[in-house]
C-alpha positions in Angstrom: 166.2 -103.3 23.3 169.0 -101.7 24.8 170.9 -101.0 21.6 172.0 -102.5 18.3 174.6 -104.5 19.9 173.0 -105.7 22.6 172.0 -109.9 23.3 168.9 -109.9 23.9 167.1 -112.8 26.0 165.0 -113.3 23.2 167.3 -114.6 21.1 168.3 -111.3 19.4 172.5 -111.6 18.8 174.7 -112.3 17.9 176.8 -109.6 18.0 180.9 -109.5 19.1 179.8 -108.7 23.1 177.1 -111.8 22.4 178.8 -114.2 20.5 179.4 -116.7 23.1 176.4 -116.6 25.3 174.7 -117.5 21.8 176.8 -120.4 21.4 176.0 -121.6 24.7 172.3 -121.3 24.7 171.1 -122.1 20.9 173.8 -123.7 18.1 174.8 -121.2 15.6 174.8 -123.9 13.0 171.5 -124.8 14.3 170.7 -121.1 13.1 172.6 -120.9 9.9 170.2 -121.5 6.5 172.0 -124.6 5.1 170.1 -124.4 1.9 171.3 -121.5 1.0 174.9 -122.5 2.3 174.9 -125.3 0.6 173.5 -124.5 -2.7 176.1 -121.6 -3.0 178.9 -123.8 -2.1 177.5 -126.2 -4.8 177.0 -123.4 -7.8 181.0 -122.3 -6.9 182.3 -125.4 -7.1 180.0 -126.6 -10.7 181.3 -122.7 -11.5 184.7 -124.1 -10.8 184.5 -126.9 -13.5 183.1 -125.0 -16.1 185.6 -122.2 -16.2 188.3 -125.4 -15.9 186.6 -126.8 -19.1 186.6 -123.0 -20.7 190.4 -122.2 -20.1 192.1 -125.3 -20.2 193.0 -125.0 -23.7 193.5 -121.0 -24.0 197.0 -121.1 -23.9 196.9 -117.1 -25.1 194.9 -116.2 -21.6 196.0 -119.1 -18.8 199.6 -118.5 -19.2 200.4 -121.5 -20.2 198.9 -123.6 -17.5 195.8 -125.3 -17.6 194.9 -125.1 -13.9 195.4 -121.3 -13.9 192.1 -120.4 -14.0 190.6 -123.2 -12.2 193.0 -122.8 -9.2 192.3 -118.9 -9.1 188.4 -119.5 -9.2 188.5 -122.0 -5.8 191.0 -119.6 -4.2 188.3 -116.4 -5.2 185.6 -118.9 -3.9 187.6 -119.9 -0.5 188.3 -116.2 -0.2 184.8 -115.3 -0.5 183.6 -117.8 2.1 186.0 -116.6 4.7 184.2 -113.0 4.3 181.0 -114.6 4.2 182.2 -116.1 7.5 183.6 -112.3 8.8 180.2 -111.1 7.7 177.9 -113.5 9.7 180.7 -113.1 12.8 179.9 -108.8 12.4 176.8 -109.2 12.4 174.5 -106.8 9.6 173.7 -104.3 12.7 177.2 -104.1 13.7 177.7 -102.8 9.6 174.4 -101.3 9.8 176.6 -98.4 12.3 179.4 -99.1 9.7 177.4 -98.0 6.1 178.6 -93.9 6.3 182.3 -95.5 6.4 181.4 -98.7 3.9 179.7 -95.9 2.0 182.3 -93.5 1.0 185.0 -96.2 1.0 182.9 -97.6 -2.2 182.5 -94.1 -4.0 185.9 -93.0 -3.2 186.9 -96.5 -5.3 184.6 -95.9 -8.1 186.1 -92.5 -8.7 189.8 -93.5 -8.7 188.7 -95.8 -11.8 188.0 -92.7 -13.8 190.9 -91.7 -12.6 194.8 -93.0 -14.5 194.1 -95.6 -12.3 191.6 -97.6 -14.2 191.6 -99.6 -16.4 189.6 -100.9 -19.5 188.5 -104.4 -19.8 186.0 -105.6 -23.0 185.1 -101.9 -23.5 184.3 -101.0 -19.9 186.2 -98.8 -18.0 185.5 -100.2 -14.3 188.8 -101.6 -13.1 191.8 -101.3 -10.8 194.6 -103.2 -11.6 196.5 -104.4 -8.6 199.4 -106.1 -10.2 200.6 -110.2 -9.8 197.5 -110.3 -12.3 194.9 -109.1 -9.9 192.2 -106.7 -10.6 189.1 -104.6 -9.1 185.8 -104.1 -9.5 184.4 -101.7 -7.2 180.8 -101.8 -9.0 180.2 -104.7 -7.7 181.2 -103.6 -4.0 178.7 -100.6 -4.5 175.8 -102.9 -5.1 176.3 -104.1 -1.3 176.7 -100.4 -0.2 173.9 -99.2 -1.8 171.6 -102.0 0.0 172.6 -100.9 3.1 172.8 -97.9 2.7 169.0 -97.4 1.3 168.3 -100.0 4.4 169.2 -97.9 7.0 167.7 -94.6 5.7 164.6 -96.3 5.3 164.3 -98.4 8.3 165.7 -96.1 10.6 162.7 -94.3 12.0 160.1 -97.3 11.3 162.5 -99.9 13.1 162.4 -97.2 16.2 158.8 -97.1 16.4 158.4 -93.3 15.0 156.8 -94.2 11.7 154.8 -96.9 10.2 156.4 -96.7 6.9 159.4 -94.3 5.6 157.9 -90.7 4.9 158.7 -89.1 1.2 161.7 -86.9 2.8 163.2 -90.3 3.8 162.5 -91.8 0.5 163.7 -88.8 -1.6 167.3 -88.9 0.5 167.6 -93.0 -0.2 167.1 -92.3 -3.8 170.4 -89.8 -3.5 172.5 -91.8 -2.1 172.1 -94.4 -4.6 172.3 -91.9 -7.2 175.5 -90.8 -6.4 177.3 -94.0 -7.7 175.1 -95.4 -9.8 175.9 -91.7 -12.0 180.0 -92.2 -11.2 179.4 -96.0 -12.7 177.3 -95.1 -15.6 180.3 -92.5 -16.8 182.6 -95.8 -17.0 180.2 -96.7 -18.3 178.8 -99.9 -16.7 175.9 -100.3 -18.3 175.2 -103.8 -16.8 176.1 -102.8 -13.3 173.9 -99.8 -13.5 170.8 -101.9 -14.4 171.6 -104.4 -11.4 171.6 -101.1 -9.3 168.4 -99.7 -10.7 167.0 -103.1 -9.9 168.2 -103.4 -6.3 166.7 -100.0 -5.6 163.1 -100.7 -6.6 163.3 -103.8 -5.2 164.6 -102.0 -1.6 161.7 -99.4 -2.4 158.7 -102.0 -2.4 160.3 -104.1 0.5 160.3 -100.9 2.7 156.4 -100.1 2.6 157.0 -96.9 0.8 154.1 -95.7 -1.5 153.8 -97.1 -4.5 153.9 -93.8 -6.0 157.8 -93.6 -6.1 158.2 -97.1 -8.0 155.7 -96.2 -10.5 157.5 -92.5 -10.7 160.6 -94.3 -10.8 159.8 -96.7 -13.9 158.3 -93.6 -15.4 161.7 -91.7 -14.8 164.1 -94.4 -15.8 162.2 -95.2 -18.9 163.0 -91.0 -20.4 166.6 -91.5 -18.8 167.5 -94.4 -21.0 165.3 -92.8 -24.0 167.5 -89.5 -23.1 170.7 -91.4 -22.6 170.7 -93.0 -26.3 169.8 -89.6 -26.9 172.1 -87.9 -26.3 175.2 -90.4 -26.7 176.4 -91.3 -23.8 176.4 -94.8 -24.6 179.8 -96.3 -26.1 179.8 -97.5 -29.3 179.9 -101.0 -28.3 177.4 -100.6 -26.0 174.8 -99.6 -28.8 176.0 -102.3 -31.3 175.4 -104.8 -28.6 171.5 -103.6 -28.0 171.2 -103.4 -32.1 172.4 -107.1 -32.2 170.3 -107.9 -29.6 167.2 -106.2 -31.5 168.1 -108.2 -35.1 170.8 -111.1 -34.0 171.0 -111.5 -37.9 172.1 -107.9 -38.1 176.2 -108.5 -38.2 176.7 -112.7 -37.3 180.4 -112.7 -37.8 180.5 -108.8 -35.6 178.6 -107.8 -33.2 176.5 -110.5 -33.3 178.9 -113.2 -32.8 179.1 -114.1 -29.2 175.1 -114.5 -29.3 174.9 -116.4 -32.4 177.7 -118.6 -30.6 176.4 -118.9 -27.4 173.3 -120.6 -28.9 175.1 -122.9 -31.0 176.8 -124.0 -27.7 173.8 -124.3 -25.7 171.9 -125.7 -28.5 173.7 -128.4 -29.3 174.0 -129.9 -25.9 170.8 -131.4 -25.9 169.6 -133.1 -22.7 172.3 -134.7 -20.9 175.4 -133.1 -22.8 177.9 -133.3 -24.6 180.6 -134.7 -21.6 182.3 -132.0 -19.6 185.5 -131.1 -21.0 183.8 -132.4 -24.8 181.9 -129.5 -25.9 182.7 -128.7 -29.4 182.1 -124.9 -29.2 183.7 -124.8 -25.4 187.4 -127.0 -27.1 187.2 -125.4 -30.4 186.9 -121.6 -28.2 184.4 -119.8 -30.6 182.6 -118.5 -27.7 184.3 -115.1 -26.3 184.7 -114.6 -22.7 183.6 -118.0 -21.8 184.7 -118.4 -18.2 183.3 -115.3 -17.1 179.9 -113.6 -19.0 179.4 -116.5 -21.2 180.1 -119.0 -18.3 176.4 -120.7 -18.9 177.4 -121.8 -22.6 179.8 -124.5 -21.4 176.8 -125.7 -19.2 174.5 -125.8 -21.8 177.0 -127.5 -24.6 178.6 -130.3 -22.4 175.8 -130.8 -19.4 172.7 -130.3 -21.4 169.2 -129.3 -20.3 170.0 -131.2 -17.2 173.3 -129.4 -16.4 172.3 -125.9 -16.7 168.5 -126.5 -15.4 170.4 -128.2 -12.3 172.0 -124.5 -12.0 168.9 -123.2 -12.4 168.0 -125.1 -9.3 170.1 -123.9 -7.4 170.0 -120.6 -8.0 166.3 -121.0 -7.4 166.8 -122.3 -3.6 169.2 -119.3 -3.0 166.4 -117.1 -4.0 164.0 -118.9 -2.3 165.8 -118.8 1.1 166.7 -115.1 0.6 163.0 -115.1 0.5 162.0 -116.6 3.7 164.7 -114.7 5.4 163.4 -111.4 4.2 159.8 -112.6 5.6 160.8 -114.1 8.8 162.6 -111.0 10.4 161.1 -108.8 12.7 163.4 -105.9 12.1 162.4 -103.6 8.8 166.2 -103.3 8.0 166.7 -106.7 7.8 163.7 -107.5 5.5 165.0 -104.4 3.4 168.6 -106.0 3.0 167.5 -109.4 2.2 165.0 -107.8 -0.1 167.8 -106.0 -1.8 169.6 -109.1 -2.6 167.1 -110.9 -3.5 166.5 -108.2 -6.4 170.6 -108.1 -7.2 170.6 -112.2 -7.6 167.5 -112.5 -9.5 167.9 -109.6 -12.3 171.5 -110.3 -12.7 170.9 -114.7 -13.0 168.2 -113.6 -15.5 170.3 -111.0 -17.3 173.4 -113.5 -17.6 171.5 -116.9 -18.4 169.1 -114.4 -21.1 172.0 -113.5 -22.9 173.4 -116.4 -23.5 170.0 -117.7 -24.5 169.1 -114.4 -26.6 166.4 -113.0 -24.8 168.3 -110.5 -23.1 170.9 -108.0 -24.8 174.4 -108.8 -23.7 175.9 -106.4 -20.8 178.5 -108.1 -18.9 177.1 -109.3 -16.2 178.4 -112.3 -14.2 176.4 -115.5 -13.4 176.4 -115.3 -9.5 178.5 -117.9 -7.5 179.3 -119.6 -11.2 181.1 -116.8 -13.3 185.0 -116.6 -13.2 185.6 -113.3 -11.6 187.2 -112.2 -8.2 185.6 -108.9 -7.0 181.9 -110.3 -8.5 182.2 -114.1 -6.6 183.3 -111.8 -3.2 180.5 -109.7 -3.2 177.9 -112.4 -3.7 179.6 -114.2 -0.9 179.4 -110.8 1.5 175.9 -111.1 0.5 175.1 -114.3 1.5 177.0 -113.4 5.0 174.4 -110.6 5.4 171.2 -113.0 4.6 172.5 -115.6 7.1 173.2 -113.0 9.6 170.1 -111.7 9.4 168.6 -115.5 9.6 171.3 -115.9 12.5 169.8 -113.0 14.5 166.2 -113.5 14.2 164.0 -114.3 17.3 164.2 -118.1 18.3 160.3 -118.6 17.9 160.5 -117.8 14.2 
């Protein structure tokens, strides 16, 4: 291979220089992973109906327009889809060369959150208000840059044929790259995002072929770090209360345990087929807070029942299954690591979000991928889909 951006007869591409030649040789539409694309679109459209049901009667947040959140959710999905197409066009290999710039930009943005430009939402000082009702949560994009940055370092010498697997020095450099933004996000504090980033780091290391001693060492260090954070008072009171409510839901049912209890009531009342879209008593009565974002799954559970909630889980499973297949089929370690990092991200975040509505995980404020309302989250997950599609498109034709 003559360069990262060159088009190869064996089927590697496309980068911008080889785009036309690839289309002439092999249909781009045939090379895309359609199951993952259709599942992501279906999840976003289902999410739009759930968001609409959760917000159409909430005049205190919908600006007096029942379609306010629906229109914005669809706009976010459209922008996210465009970002996905742009990511496929650029290619994950081109983005590999831009990692230093992307990493620096993402760290700069999360540092801005700690300045007066940052804004607090639901106790987490993790937003930048842009005006006009729009805001940005930089920690969502940090997840992508951690994946790309670690993949670039861990795969550099392996893909070049110099090493069969990353050495200890390379692993240490990759961990240092991930640690910088994670510490900043922890200071916000945004514990939920930090938890996702930790899982991403573990998934990336496992996929890279690094020594298992690093994985076990990180698990031990993470456990000790969590205990230290708890003892040193790094967490805010509302975060401590959330863990207390998770450990004992009956501790304060009208206070810190309210969200979880109402979420479980909503899901439990849905039964097999639900009460019908827009007919959920918990949703219509506005008993579940933040139902368009963190607790959107409760709308599905109540109004669409076990069938609707199960459909969402199946669609998420399709995304994860196809992403795992993409990771397995690519012949370059860089692509494998990127795909594996995305799998770890999506899997843990979906499990945590659904789990906290069921009371089996603590409330952390993580959105449900593709389904929850939120521009930053929607843009980030669609960029991740673009990375997966790029890895799929640029695989050898024989794969």
